[in-house]
PyMOL Python script that loads the backbone (N, CA, C, O; Angstrom):
from pymol import cmd

cmd.read_pdbstr("""\
ATOM      1  N   MET A   1    -102.904  12.225 -77.780  1.00  0.00           N
ATOM      2  CA  MET A   1    -102.858  11.073 -76.912  1.00  0.00           C
ATOM      3  C   MET A   1    -101.590  11.168 -76.049  1.00  0.00           C
ATOM      4  O   MET A   1    -100.517  11.510 -76.545  1.00  0.00           O
ATOM      5  N   LEU A   2    -101.726  10.869 -74.784  1.00  0.00           N
ATOM      6  CA  LEU A   2    -100.587  10.901 -73.866  1.00  0.00           C
ATOM      7  C   LEU A   2     -99.554   9.844 -74.238  1.00  0.00           C
ATOM      8  O   LEU A   2     -99.896   8.745 -74.675  1.00  0.00           O
ATOM      9  N   ALA A   3     -98.296  10.195 -74.057  1.00  0.00           N
ATOM     10  CA  ALA A   3     -97.210   9.257 -74.363  1.00  0.00           C
ATOM     11  C   ALA A   3     -97.178   8.088 -73.382  1.00  0.00           C
ATOM     12  O   ALA A   3     -96.779   6.984 -73.751  1.00  0.00           O
ATOM     13  N   MET A   4     -97.590   8.315 -72.151  1.00  0.00           N
ATOM     14  CA  MET A   4     -97.583   7.277 -71.122  1.00  0.00           C
ATOM     15  C   MET A   4     -96.165   6.723 -70.949  1.00  0.00           C
ATOM     16  O   MET A   4     -95.915   5.533 -71.140  1.00  0.00           O
ATOM     17  N   ARG A   5     -95.256   7.616 -70.587  1.00  0.00           N
ATOM     18  CA  ARG A   5     -93.854   7.215 -70.407  1.00  0.00           C
ATOM     19  C   ARG A   5     -93.738   6.141 -69.322  1.00  0.00           C
ATOM     20  O   ARG A   5     -94.488   6.154 -68.345  1.00  0.00           O
ATOM     21  N   PRO A   6     -92.804   5.221 -69.497  1.00  0.00           N
ATOM     22  CA  PRO A   6     -92.772   4.026 -68.652  1.00  0.00           C
ATOM     23  C   PRO A   6     -92.033   4.122 -67.328  1.00  0.00           C
ATOM     24  O   PRO A   6     -92.017   3.149 -66.574  1.00  0.00           O
ATOM     25  N   GLY A   7     -91.416   5.267 -67.015  1.00  0.00           N
ATOM     26  CA  GLY A   7     -90.650   5.322 -65.780  1.00  0.00           C
ATOM     27  C   GLY A   7     -90.584   6.705 -65.174  1.00  0.00           C
ATOM     28  O   GLY A   7     -90.839   7.705 -65.844  1.00  0.00           O
ATOM     29  N   CYS A   8     -90.241   6.753 -63.904  1.00  0.00           N
ATOM     30  CA  CYS A   8     -90.082   8.009 -63.167  1.00  0.00           C
ATOM     31  C   CYS A   8     -88.774   8.680 -63.574  1.00  0.00           C
ATOM     32  O   CYS A   8     -87.729   8.034 -63.643  1.00  0.00           O
ATOM     33  N   GLU A   9     -88.842   9.970 -63.839  1.00  0.00           N
ATOM     34  CA  GLU A   9     -87.646  10.723 -64.229  1.00  0.00           C
ATOM     35  C   GLU A   9     -86.647  10.855 -63.090  1.00  0.00           C
ATOM     36  O   GLU A   9     -85.455  11.039 -63.338  1.00  0.00           O
ATOM     37  N   CYS A  10     -87.108  10.764 -61.843  1.00  0.00           N
ATOM     38  CA  CYS A  10     -86.199  10.926 -60.696  1.00  0.00           C
ATOM     39  C   CYS A  10     -85.538   9.623 -60.271  1.00  0.00           C
ATOM     40  O   CYS A  10     -84.319   9.569 -60.108  1.00  0.00           O
ATOM     41  N   CYS A  11     -86.333   8.576 -60.090  1.00  0.00           N
ATOM     42  CA  CYS A  11     -85.792   7.337 -59.530  1.00  0.00           C
ATOM     43  C   CYS A  11     -85.812   6.172 -60.514  1.00  0.00           C
ATOM     44  O   CYS A  11     -85.324   5.088 -60.195  1.00  0.00           O
ATOM     45  N   ASP A  12     -86.365   6.382 -61.697  1.00  0.00           N
ATOM     46  CA  ASP A  12     -86.424   5.382 -62.765  1.00  0.00           C
ATOM     47  C   ASP A  12     -87.278   4.168 -62.418  1.00  0.00           C
ATOM     48  O   ASP A  12     -87.127   3.117 -63.041  1.00  0.00           O
ATOM     49  N   SER A  13     -88.175   4.289 -61.436  1.00  0.00           N
ATOM     50  CA  SER A  13     -89.065   3.166 -61.128  1.00  0.00           C
ATOM     51  C   SER A  13     -90.070   2.996 -62.273  1.00  0.00           C
ATOM     52  O   SER A  13     -90.415   3.959 -62.958  1.00  0.00           O
ATOM     53  N   ASP A  14     -90.522   1.780 -62.465  1.00  0.00           N
ATOM     54  CA  ASP A  14     -91.463   1.470 -63.535  1.00  0.00           C
ATOM     55  C   ASP A  14     -92.838   2.068 -63.244  1.00  0.00           C
ATOM     56  O   ASP A  14     -93.327   2.022 -62.116  1.00  0.00           O
ATOM     57  N   LEU A  15     -93.448   2.628 -64.286  1.00  0.00           N
ATOM     58  CA  LEU A  15     -94.791   3.194 -64.180  1.00  0.00           C
ATOM     59  C   LEU A  15     -95.627   2.712 -65.365  1.00  0.00           C
ATOM     60  O   LEU A  15     -95.761   3.423 -66.361  1.00  0.00           O
ATOM     61  N   PRO A  16     -96.189   1.506 -65.260  1.00  0.00           N
ATOM     62  CA  PRO A  16     -97.010   0.996 -66.352  1.00  0.00           C
ATOM     63  C   PRO A  16     -98.172   1.933 -66.672  1.00  0.00           C
ATOM     64  O   PRO A  16     -98.639   2.676 -65.809  1.00  0.00           O
ATOM     65  N   ALA A  17     -98.625   1.889 -67.903  1.00  0.00           N
ATOM     66  CA  ALA A  17     -99.680   2.796 -68.352  1.00  0.00           C
ATOM     67  C   ALA A  17    -101.000   2.597 -67.618  1.00  0.00           C
ATOM     68  O   ALA A  17    -101.832   3.503 -67.583  1.00  0.00           O
ATOM     69  N   ASP A  18    -101.196   1.429 -67.036  1.00  0.00           N
ATOM     70  CA  ASP A  18    -102.459   1.177 -66.350  1.00  0.00           C
ATOM     71  C   ASP A  18    -102.363   1.371 -64.829  1.00  0.00           C
ATOM     72  O   ASP A  18    -103.254   0.953 -64.090  1.00  0.00           O
ATOM     73  N   THR A  19    -101.281   2.006 -64.369  1.00  0.00           N
ATOM     74  CA  THR A  19    -101.133   2.261 -62.934  1.00  0.00           C
ATOM     75  C   THR A  19    -101.681   3.635 -62.554  1.00  0.00           C
ATOM     76  O   THR A  19    -101.704   4.554 -63.373  1.00  0.00           O
ATOM     77  N   GLY A  20    -102.108   3.758 -61.339  1.00  0.00           N
ATOM     78  CA  GLY A  20    -102.562   5.044 -60.825  1.00  0.00           C
ATOM     79  C   GLY A  20    -101.482   5.749 -60.031  1.00  0.00           C
ATOM     80  O   GLY A  20    -101.760   6.738 -59.352  1.00  0.00           O
ATOM     81  N   ALA A  21    -100.254   5.260 -60.105  1.00  0.00           N
ATOM     82  CA  ALA A  21     -99.159   5.785 -59.288  1.00  0.00           C
ATOM     83  C   ALA A  21     -98.259   6.761 -60.038  1.00  0.00           C
ATOM     84  O   ALA A  21     -97.176   7.086 -59.553  1.00  0.00           O
ATOM     85  N   ALA A  22     -98.680   7.235 -61.206  1.00  0.00           N
ATOM     86  CA  ALA A  22     -97.857   8.155 -61.994  1.00  0.00           C
ATOM     87  C   ALA A  22     -98.427   9.564 -61.943  1.00  0.00           C
ATOM     88  O   ALA A  22     -99.641   9.760 -61.897  1.00  0.00           O
ATOM     89  N   PHE A  23     -97.523  10.543 -61.952  1.00  0.00           N
ATOM     90  CA  PHE A  23     -97.900  11.951 -61.957  1.00  0.00           C
ATOM     91  C   PHE A  23     -97.204  12.633 -63.122  1.00  0.00           C
ATOM     92  O   PHE A  23     -96.048  12.328 -63.416  1.00  0.00           O
ATOM     93  N   ILE A  24     -97.898  13.558 -63.793  1.00  0.00           N
ATOM     94  CA  ILE A  24     -97.340  14.261 -64.948  1.00  0.00           C
ATOM     95  C   ILE A  24     -97.629  15.751 -64.861  1.00  0.00           C
ATOM     96  O   ILE A  24     -98.560  16.184 -64.181  1.00  0.00           O
ATOM     97  N   CYS A  25     -96.796  16.539 -65.577  1.00  0.00           N
ATOM     98  CA  CYS A  25     -97.068  17.967 -65.758  1.00  0.00           C
ATOM     99  C   CYS A  25     -97.660  18.139 -67.155  1.00  0.00           C
ATOM    100  O   CYS A  25     -97.886  17.146 -67.848  1.00  0.00           O
ATOM    101  N   SER A  26     -97.912  19.354 -67.576  1.00  0.00           N
ATOM    102  CA  SER A  26     -98.526  19.586 -68.887  1.00  0.00           C
ATOM    103  C   SER A  26     -97.595  19.236 -70.043  1.00  0.00           C
ATOM    104  O   SER A  26     -98.051  19.123 -71.182  1.00  0.00           O
ATOM    105  N   PHE A  27     -96.294  19.062 -69.774  1.00  0.00           N
ATOM    106  CA  PHE A  27     -95.342  18.646 -70.808  1.00  0.00           C
ATOM    107  C   PHE A  27     -95.106  17.133 -70.765  1.00  0.00           C
ATOM    108  O   PHE A  27     -94.258  16.613 -71.490  1.00  0.00           O
ATOM    109  N   GLU A  28     -95.851  16.442 -69.925  1.00  0.00           N
ATOM    110  CA  GLU A  28     -95.785  14.992 -69.744  1.00  0.00           C
ATOM    111  C   GLU A  28     -94.513  14.507 -69.066  1.00  0.00           C
ATOM    112  O   GLU A  28     -94.173  13.329 -69.175  1.00  0.00           O
ATOM    113  N   CYS A  29     -93.803  15.388 -68.369  1.00  0.00           N
ATOM    114  CA  CYS A  29     -92.722  14.914 -67.507  1.00  0.00           C
ATOM    115  C   CYS A  29     -93.397  13.968 -66.520  1.00  0.00           C
ATOM    116  O   CYS A  29     -94.479  14.274 -66.020  1.00  0.00           O
ATOM    117  N   THR A  30     -92.786  12.841 -66.235  1.00  0.00           N
ATOM    118  CA  THR A  30     -93.459  11.758 -65.514  1.00  0.00           C
ATOM    119  C   THR A  30     -92.689  11.374 -64.254  1.00  0.00           C
ATOM    120  O   THR A  30     -91.470  11.205 -64.281  1.00  0.00           O
ATOM    121  N   PHE A  31     -93.423  11.238 -63.150  1.00  0.00           N
ATOM    122  CA  PHE A  31     -92.831  10.934 -61.851  1.00  0.00           C
ATOM    123  C   PHE A  31     -93.705   9.945 -61.095  1.00  0.00           C
ATOM    124  O   PHE A  31     -94.921   9.910 -61.278  1.00  0.00           O
ATOM    125  N   CYS A  32     -93.075   9.143 -60.245  1.00  0.00           N
ATOM    126  CA  CYS A  32     -93.832   8.243 -59.376  1.00  0.00           C
ATOM    127  C   CYS A  32     -94.455   9.059 -58.242  1.00  0.00           C
ATOM    128  O   CYS A  32     -94.087  10.214 -58.024  1.00  0.00           O
ATOM    129  N   ALA A  33     -95.384   8.459 -57.537  1.00  0.00           N
ATOM    130  CA  ALA A  33     -96.076   9.169 -56.455  1.00  0.00           C
ATOM    131  C   ALA A  33     -95.115   9.608 -55.357  1.00  0.00           C
ATOM    132  O   ALA A  33     -95.267  10.700 -54.808  1.00  0.00           O
ATOM    133  N   THR A  34     -94.133   8.779 -55.030  1.00  0.00           N
ATOM    134  CA  THR A  34     -93.180   9.120 -53.973  1.00  0.00           C
ATOM    135  C   THR A  34     -92.356  10.342 -54.354  1.00  0.00           C
ATOM    136  O   THR A  34     -92.217  11.273 -53.560  1.00  0.00           O
ATOM    137  N   CYS A  35     -91.805  10.343 -55.574  1.00  0.00           N
ATOM    138  CA  CYS A  35     -90.987  11.476 -56.015  1.00  0.00           C
ATOM    139  C   CYS A  35     -91.834  12.729 -56.200  1.00  0.00           C
ATOM    140  O   CYS A  35     -91.387  13.827 -55.870  1.00  0.00           O
ATOM    141  N   ALA A  36     -93.047  12.584 -56.722  1.00  0.00           N
ATOM    142  CA  ALA A  36     -93.932  13.746 -56.889  1.00  0.00           C
ATOM    143  C   ALA A  36     -94.200  14.404 -55.540  1.00  0.00           C
ATOM    144  O   ALA A  36     -94.195  15.631 -55.435  1.00  0.00           O
ATOM    145  N   ALA A  37     -94.432  13.599 -54.514  1.00  0.00           N
ATOM    146  CA  ALA A  37     -94.677  14.150 -53.169  1.00  0.00           C
ATOM    147  C   ALA A  37     -93.425  14.848 -52.639  1.00  0.00           C
ATOM    148  O   ALA A  37     -93.518  15.927 -52.054  1.00  0.00           O
ATOM    149  N   ARG A  38     -92.249  14.234 -52.843  1.00  0.00           N
ATOM    150  CA  ARG A  38     -90.992  14.859 -52.395  1.00  0.00           C
ATOM    151  C   ARG A  38     -90.755  16.185 -53.094  1.00  0.00           C
ATOM    152  O   ARG A  38     -90.147  17.093 -52.527  1.00  0.00           O
ATOM    153  N   LEU A  39     -91.240  16.301 -54.341  1.00  0.00           N
ATOM    154  CA  LEU A  39     -91.095  17.535 -55.122  1.00  0.00           C
ATOM    155  C   LEU A  39     -92.236  18.523 -54.845  1.00  0.00           C
ATOM    156  O   LEU A  39     -92.341  19.557 -55.504  1.00  0.00           O
ATOM    157  N   HIS A  40     -93.076  18.199 -53.880  1.00  0.00           N
ATOM    158  CA  HIS A  40     -94.240  19.029 -53.530  1.00  0.00           C
ATOM    159  C   HIS A  40     -95.133  19.251 -54.739  1.00  0.00           C
ATOM    160  O   HIS A  40     -95.707  20.326 -54.912  1.00  0.00           O
ATOM    161  N   PHE A  41     -95.246  18.225 -55.575  1.00  0.00           N
ATOM    162  CA  PHE A  41     -96.115  18.204 -56.758  1.00  0.00           C
ATOM    163  C   PHE A  41     -95.846  19.368 -57.704  1.00  0.00           C
ATOM    164  O   PHE A  41     -96.761  19.906 -58.327  1.00  0.00           O
ATOM    165  N   ALA A  42     -94.565  19.749 -57.801  1.00  0.00           N
ATOM    166  CA  ALA A  42     -94.110  20.769 -58.754  1.00  0.00           C
ATOM    167  C   ALA A  42     -93.044  20.140 -59.638  1.00  0.00           C
ATOM    168  O   ALA A  42     -92.084  19.561 -59.130  1.00  0.00           O
ATOM    169  N   CYS A  43     -93.198  20.247 -60.944  1.00  0.00           N
ATOM    170  CA  CYS A  43     -92.248  19.662 -61.877  1.00  0.00           C
ATOM    171  C   CYS A  43     -90.900  20.364 -61.770  1.00  0.00           C
ATOM    172  O   CYS A  43     -90.841  21.591 -61.851  1.00  0.00           O
ATOM    173  N   PRO A  44     -89.813  19.607 -61.590  1.00  0.00           N
ATOM    174  CA  PRO A  44     -88.498  20.226 -61.479  1.00  0.00           C
ATOM    175  C   PRO A  44     -87.981  20.767 -62.817  1.00  0.00           C
ATOM    176  O   PRO A  44     -87.025  21.540 -62.849  1.00  0.00           O
ATOM    177  N   ASN A  45     -88.615  20.358 -63.913  1.00  0.00           N
ATOM    178  CA  ASN A  45     -88.183  20.803 -65.234  1.00  0.00           C
ATOM    179  C   ASN A  45     -88.815  22.135 -65.648  1.00  0.00           C
ATOM    180  O   ASN A  45     -88.127  23.027 -66.144  1.00  0.00           O
ATOM    181  N   CYS A  46     -90.125  22.261 -65.441  1.00  0.00           N
ATOM    182  CA  CYS A  46     -90.830  23.454 -65.918  1.00  0.00           C
ATOM    183  C   CYS A  46     -91.502  24.249 -64.806  1.00  0.00           C
ATOM    184  O   CYS A  46     -91.959  25.369 -65.037  1.00  0.00           O
ATOM    185  N   GLY A  47     -91.568  23.682 -63.601  1.00  0.00           N
ATOM    186  CA  GLY A  47     -92.235  24.360 -62.492  1.00  0.00           C
ATOM    187  C   GLY A  47     -93.737  24.156 -62.481  1.00  0.00           C
ATOM    188  O   GLY A  47     -94.432  24.670 -61.605  1.00  0.00           O
ATOM    189  N   GLY A  48     -94.244  23.401 -63.462  1.00  0.00           N
ATOM    190  CA  GLY A  48     -95.681  23.158 -63.544  1.00  0.00           C
ATOM    191  C   GLY A  48     -96.176  22.199 -62.482  1.00  0.00           C
ATOM    192  O   GLY A  48     -95.394  21.511 -61.825  1.00  0.00           O
ATOM    193  N   GLU A  49     -97.466  22.167 -62.328  1.00  0.00           N
ATOM    194  CA  GLU A  49     -98.119  21.313 -61.341  1.00  0.00           C
ATOM    195  C   GLU A  49     -98.086  19.853 -61.794  1.00  0.00           C
ATOM    196  O   GLU A  49     -98.333  19.549 -62.961  1.00  0.00           O
ATOM    197  N   LEU A  50     -97.782  18.971 -60.871  1.00  0.00           N
ATOM    198  CA  LEU A  50     -97.831  17.538 -61.145  1.00  0.00           C
ATOM    199  C   LEU A  50     -99.182  16.999 -60.682  1.00  0.00           C
ATOM    200  O   LEU A  50     -99.569  17.134 -59.521  1.00  0.00           O
ATOM    201  N   LEU A  51     -99.882  16.384 -61.631  1.00  0.00           N
ATOM    202  CA  LEU A  51    -101.196  15.818 -61.361  1.00  0.00           C
ATOM    203  C   LEU A  51    -101.192  14.338 -61.689  1.00  0.00           C
ATOM    204  O   LEU A  51    -100.344  13.858 -62.442  1.00  0.00           O
ATOM    205  N   ALA A  52    -102.146  13.622 -61.118  1.00  0.00           N
ATOM    206  CA  ALA A  52    -102.241  12.184 -61.387  1.00  0.00           C
ATOM    207  C   ALA A  52    -102.432  11.946 -62.883  1.00  0.00           C
ATOM    208  O   ALA A  52    -103.291  12.557 -63.519  1.00  0.00           O
ATOM    209  N   ARG A  53    -101.621  11.052 -63.427  1.00  0.00           N
ATOM    210  CA  ARG A  53    -101.748  10.700 -64.841  1.00  0.00           C
ATOM    211  C   ARG A  53    -102.929   9.759 -64.991  1.00  0.00           C
ATOM    212  O   ARG A  53    -103.068   8.814 -64.214  1.00  0.00           O
ATOM    213  N   PRO A  54    -103.781  10.002 -65.977  1.00  0.00           N
ATOM    214  CA  PRO A  54    -104.889   9.067 -66.192  1.00  0.00           C
ATOM    215  C   PRO A  54    -104.371   7.684 -66.553  1.00  0.00           C
ATOM    216  O   PRO A  54    -103.300   7.550 -67.145  1.00  0.00           O
ATOM    217  N   ARG A  55    -105.116   6.677 -66.203  1.00  0.00           N
ATOM    218  CA  ARG A  55    -104.750   5.309 -66.555  1.00  0.00           C
ATOM    219  C   ARG A  55    -105.248   5.006 -67.959  1.00  0.00           C
ATOM    220  O   ARG A  55    -106.301   5.492 -68.371  1.00  0.00           O
ATOM    221  N   ARG A  56    -104.497   4.214 -68.681  1.00  0.00           N
ATOM    222  CA  ARG A  56    -104.970   3.711 -69.970  1.00  0.00           C
ATOM    223  C   ARG A  56    -105.400   2.270 -69.736  1.00  0.00           C
ATOM    224  O   ARG A  56    -104.590   1.441 -69.319  1.00  0.00           O
ATOM    225  N   PRO A  57    -106.671   1.963 -70.001  1.00  0.00           N
ATOM    226  CA  PRO A  57    -107.142   0.599 -69.768  1.00  0.00           C
ATOM    227  C   PRO A  57    -106.290  -0.424 -70.524  1.00  0.00           C
ATOM    228  O   PRO A  57    -105.906  -0.201 -71.672  1.00  0.00           O
ATOM    229  N   SER A  58    -106.008  -1.522 -69.876  1.00  0.00           N
ATOM    230  CA  SER A  58    -105.163  -2.563 -70.461  1.00  0.00           C
ATOM    231  C   SER A  58    -105.648  -2.995 -71.834  1.00  0.00           C
ATOM    232  O   SER A  58    -104.829  -3.239 -72.721  1.00  0.00           O
ATOM    233  N   ALA A  59    -106.950  -3.097 -72.034  1.00  0.00           N
ATOM    234  CA  ALA A  59    -107.501  -3.515 -73.324  1.00  0.00           C
ATOM    235  C   ALA A  59    -107.173  -2.514 -74.426  1.00  0.00           C
ATOM    236  O   ALA A  59    -107.067  -2.903 -75.590  1.00  0.00           O
ATOM    237  N   LYS A  60    -107.011  -1.246 -74.093  1.00  0.00           N
ATOM    238  CA  LYS A  60    -106.709  -0.214 -75.085  1.00  0.00           C
ATOM    239  C   LYS A  60    -105.213  -0.139 -75.406  1.00  0.00           C
ATOM    240  O   LYS A  60    -104.820   0.461 -76.407  1.00  0.00           O
ATOM    241  N   LEU A  61    -104.388  -0.742 -74.562  1.00  0.00           N
ATOM    242  CA  LEU A  61    -102.942  -0.700 -74.786  1.00  0.00           C
ATOM    243  C   LEU A  61    -102.509  -1.503 -76.010  1.00  0.00           C
ATOM    244  O   LEU A  61    -101.442  -1.249 -76.569  1.00  0.00           O
ATOM    245  N   ILE A  62    -103.309  -2.450 -76.422  1.00  0.00           N
ATOM    246  CA  ILE A  62    -102.962  -3.257 -77.600  1.00  0.00           C
ATOM    247  C   ILE A  62    -102.911  -2.378 -78.841  1.00  0.00           C
ATOM    248  O   ILE A  62    -101.939  -2.423 -79.595  1.00  0.00           O
ATOM    249  N   ALA A  63    -103.944  -1.583 -79.058  1.00  0.00           N
ATOM    250  CA  ALA A  63    -103.998  -0.705 -80.234  1.00  0.00           C
ATOM    251  C   ALA A  63    -103.298   0.629 -79.992  1.00  0.00           C
ATOM    252  O   ALA A  63    -102.904   1.308 -80.940  1.00  0.00           O
ATOM    253  N   ASN A  64    -103.147   1.000 -78.737  1.00  0.00           N
ATOM    254  CA  ASN A  64    -102.561   2.293 -78.375  1.00  0.00           C
ATOM    255  C   ASN A  64    -101.500   2.080 -77.303  1.00  0.00           C
ATOM    256  O   ASN A  64    -101.720   2.409 -76.137  1.00  0.00           O
ATOM    257  N   PRO A  65    -100.347   1.530 -77.690  1.00  0.00           N
ATOM    258  CA  PRO A  65     -99.334   1.192 -76.683  1.00  0.00           C
ATOM    259  C   PRO A  65     -98.703   2.424 -76.039  1.00  0.00           C
ATOM    260  O   PRO A  65     -98.652   3.509 -76.620  1.00  0.00           O
ATOM    261  N   ALA A  66     -98.233   2.212 -74.830  1.00  0.00           N
ATOM    262  CA  ALA A  66     -97.509   3.260 -74.119  1.00  0.00           C
ATOM    263  C   ALA A  66     -96.136   3.443 -74.750  1.00  0.00           C
ATOM    264  O   ALA A  66     -95.628   2.555 -75.434  1.00  0.00           O
ATOM    265  N   SER A  67     -95.555   4.590 -74.513  1.00  0.00           N
ATOM    266  CA  SER A  67     -94.201   4.865 -74.987  1.00  0.00           C
ATOM    267  C   SER A  67     -93.212   3.925 -74.311  1.00  0.00           C
ATOM    268  O   SER A  67     -93.433   3.487 -73.182  1.00  0.00           O
ATOM    269  N   GLN A  68     -92.130   3.619 -75.001  1.00  0.00           N
ATOM    270  CA  GLN A  68     -91.052   2.843 -74.398  1.00  0.00           C
ATOM    271  C   GLN A  68     -89.841   3.720 -74.099  1.00  0.00           C
ATOM    272  O   GLN A  68     -88.820   3.235 -73.612  1.00  0.00           O
ATOM    273  N   GLU A  69     -89.963   5.019 -74.395  1.00  0.00           N
ATOM    274  CA  GLU A  69     -88.870   5.963 -74.164  1.00  0.00           C
ATOM    275  C   GLU A  69     -88.758   6.291 -72.678  1.00  0.00           C
ATOM    276  O   GLU A  69     -89.669   6.877 -72.093  1.00  0.00           O
ATOM    277  N   ARG A  70     -87.652   5.915 -72.083  1.00  0.00           N
ATOM    278  CA  ARG A  70     -87.408   6.225 -70.677  1.00  0.00           C
ATOM    279  C   ARG A  70     -86.607   7.514 -70.592  1.00  0.00           C
ATOM    280  O   ARG A  70     -85.597   7.678 -71.276  1.00  0.00           O
ATOM    281  N   ILE A  71     -87.064   8.416 -69.755  1.00  0.00           N
ATOM    282  CA  ILE A  71     -86.345   9.656 -69.493  1.00  0.00           C
ATOM    283  C   ILE A  71     -85.950   9.620 -68.025  1.00  0.00           C
ATOM    284  O   ILE A  71     -86.802   9.558 -67.138  1.00  0.00           O
ATOM    285  N   TYR A  72     -84.654   9.659 -67.784  1.00  0.00           N
ATOM    286  CA  TYR A  72     -84.135   9.559 -66.424  1.00  0.00           C
ATOM    287  C   TYR A  72     -83.199  10.734 -66.212  1.00  0.00           C
ATOM    288  O   TYR A  72     -82.125  10.797 -66.810  1.00  0.00           O
ATOM    289  N   LYS A  73     -83.612  11.678 -65.348  1.00  0.00           N
ATOM    290  CA  LYS A  73     -82.836  12.888 -65.089  1.00  0.00           C
ATOM    291  C   LYS A  73     -82.742  13.135 -63.584  1.00  0.00           C
ATOM    292  O   LYS A  73     -83.293  14.117 -63.087  1.00  0.00           O
ATOM    293  N   PRO A  74     -82.054  12.261 -62.857  1.00  0.00           N
ATOM    294  CA  PRO A  74     -82.004  12.426 -61.404  1.00  0.00           C
ATOM    295  C   PRO A  74     -81.343  13.725 -60.966  1.00  0.00           C
ATOM    296  O   PRO A  74     -81.646  14.228 -59.884  1.00  0.00           O
ATOM    297  N   GLN A  75     -80.440  14.285 -61.784  1.00  0.00           N
ATOM    298  CA  GLN A  75     -79.783  15.535 -61.398  1.00  0.00           C
ATOM    299  C   GLN A  75     -80.789  16.686 -61.282  1.00  0.00           C
ATOM    300  O   GLN A  75     -80.644  17.541 -60.408  1.00  0.00           O
ATOM    301  N   GLY A  76     -81.799  16.718 -62.146  1.00  0.00           N
ATOM    302  CA  GLY A  76     -82.826  17.767 -62.069  1.00  0.00           C
ATOM    303  C   GLY A  76     -83.643  17.658 -60.801  1.00  0.00           C
ATOM    304  O   GLY A  76     -84.000  18.669 -60.197  1.00  0.00           O
ATOM    305  N   CYS A  77     -83.942  16.438 -60.394  1.00  0.00           N
ATOM    306  CA  CYS A  77     -84.692  16.233 -59.160  1.00  0.00           C
ATOM    307  C   CYS A  77     -83.850  16.606 -57.948  1.00  0.00           C
ATOM    308  O   CYS A  77     -84.341  17.224 -57.004  1.00  0.00           O
ATOM    309  N   ALA A  78     -82.585  16.226 -57.984  1.00  0.00           N
ATOM    310  CA  ALA A  78     -81.692  16.545 -56.861  1.00  0.00           C
ATOM    311  C   ALA A  78     -81.560  18.056 -56.698  1.00  0.00           C
ATOM    312  O   ALA A  78     -81.564  18.557 -55.574  1.00  0.00           O
ATOM    313  N   GLN A  79     -81.443  18.782 -57.800  1.00  0.00           N
ATOM    314  CA  GLN A  79     -81.332  20.245 -57.730  1.00  0.00           C
ATOM    315  C   GLN A  79     -82.614  20.852 -57.165  1.00  0.00           C
ATOM    316  O   GLN A  79     -82.557  21.759 -56.335  1.00  0.00           O
ATOM    317  N   ALA A  80     -83.748  20.364 -57.602  1.00  0.00           N
ATOM    318  CA  ALA A  80     -85.027  20.884 -57.110  1.00  0.00           C
ATOM    319  C   ALA A  80     -85.180  20.627 -55.615  1.00  0.00           C
ATOM    320  O   ALA A  80     -85.638  21.499 -54.876  1.00  0.00           O
ATOM    321  N   LEU A  81     -84.801  19.441 -55.174  1.00  0.00           N
ATOM    322  CA  LEU A  81     -84.909  19.119 -53.762  1.00  0.00           C
ATOM    323  C   LEU A  81     -83.940  19.935 -52.916  1.00  0.00           C
ATOM    324  O   LEU A  81     -84.278  20.312 -51.794  1.00  0.00           O
ATOM    325  N   SER A  82     -82.748  20.215 -53.423  1.00  0.00           N
ATOM    326  CA  SER A  82     -81.798  21.017 -52.662  1.00  0.00           C
ATOM    327  C   SER A  82     -82.272  22.462 -52.552  1.00  0.00           C
ATOM    328  O   SER A  82     -82.045  23.110 -51.530  1.00  0.00           O
ATOM    329  N   ARG A  83     -82.925  22.973 -53.589  1.00  0.00           N
ATOM    330  CA  ARG A  83     -83.486  24.338 -53.525  1.00  0.00           C
ATOM    331  C   ARG A  83     -84.593  24.415 -52.485  1.00  0.00           C
ATOM    332  O   ARG A  83     -84.731  25.428 -51.800  1.00  0.00           O
ATOM    333  N   GLN A  84     -85.380  23.357 -52.362  1.00  0.00           N
ATOM    334  CA  GLN A  84     -86.478  23.339 -51.405  1.00  0.00           C
ATOM    335  C   GLN A  84     -85.971  23.329 -49.966  1.00  0.00           C
ATOM    336  O   GLN A  84     -86.625  23.869 -49.074  1.00  0.00           O
ATOM    337  N   SER A  85     -84.825  22.725 -49.739  1.00  0.00           N
ATOM    338  CA  SER A  85     -84.313  22.606 -48.371  1.00  0.00           C
ATOM    339  C   SER A  85     -83.574  23.874 -47.911  1.00  0.00           C
ATOM    340  O   SER A  85     -83.210  23.991 -46.740  1.00  0.00           O
ATOM    341  N   GLN A  86     -83.357  24.808 -48.821  1.00  0.00           N
ATOM    342  CA  GLN A  86     -82.636  26.037 -48.452  1.00  0.00           C
ATOM    343  C   GLN A  86     -83.561  27.059 -47.829  1.00  0.00           C
ATOM    344  O   GLN A  86     -83.120  28.148 -47.461  1.00  0.00           O
TER     345      GLN A  86
END
""", "prot")
cmd.dss("prot")
cmd.show_as("cartoon", "prot")
cmd.util.cbc("prot")
cmd.orient("prot")
């Protein structure tokens, strides 16, 4: 089951489990749509492809809650973006 992390690793914006605005790689690194686009849909941590995270229906969140662990690593995003601009 996906962890459904609650925030973007780059900008720390909220990403509820029932939103369609989250993108993840195969390691579940999580980004908002804006940051994923800025990263050209490539994960700055592993280089994997960022794809739309499936939504978890609100009714299922009661028995299967989303993770509350926030991972915020803006330095990794900044490094990836600076490499892209070179």
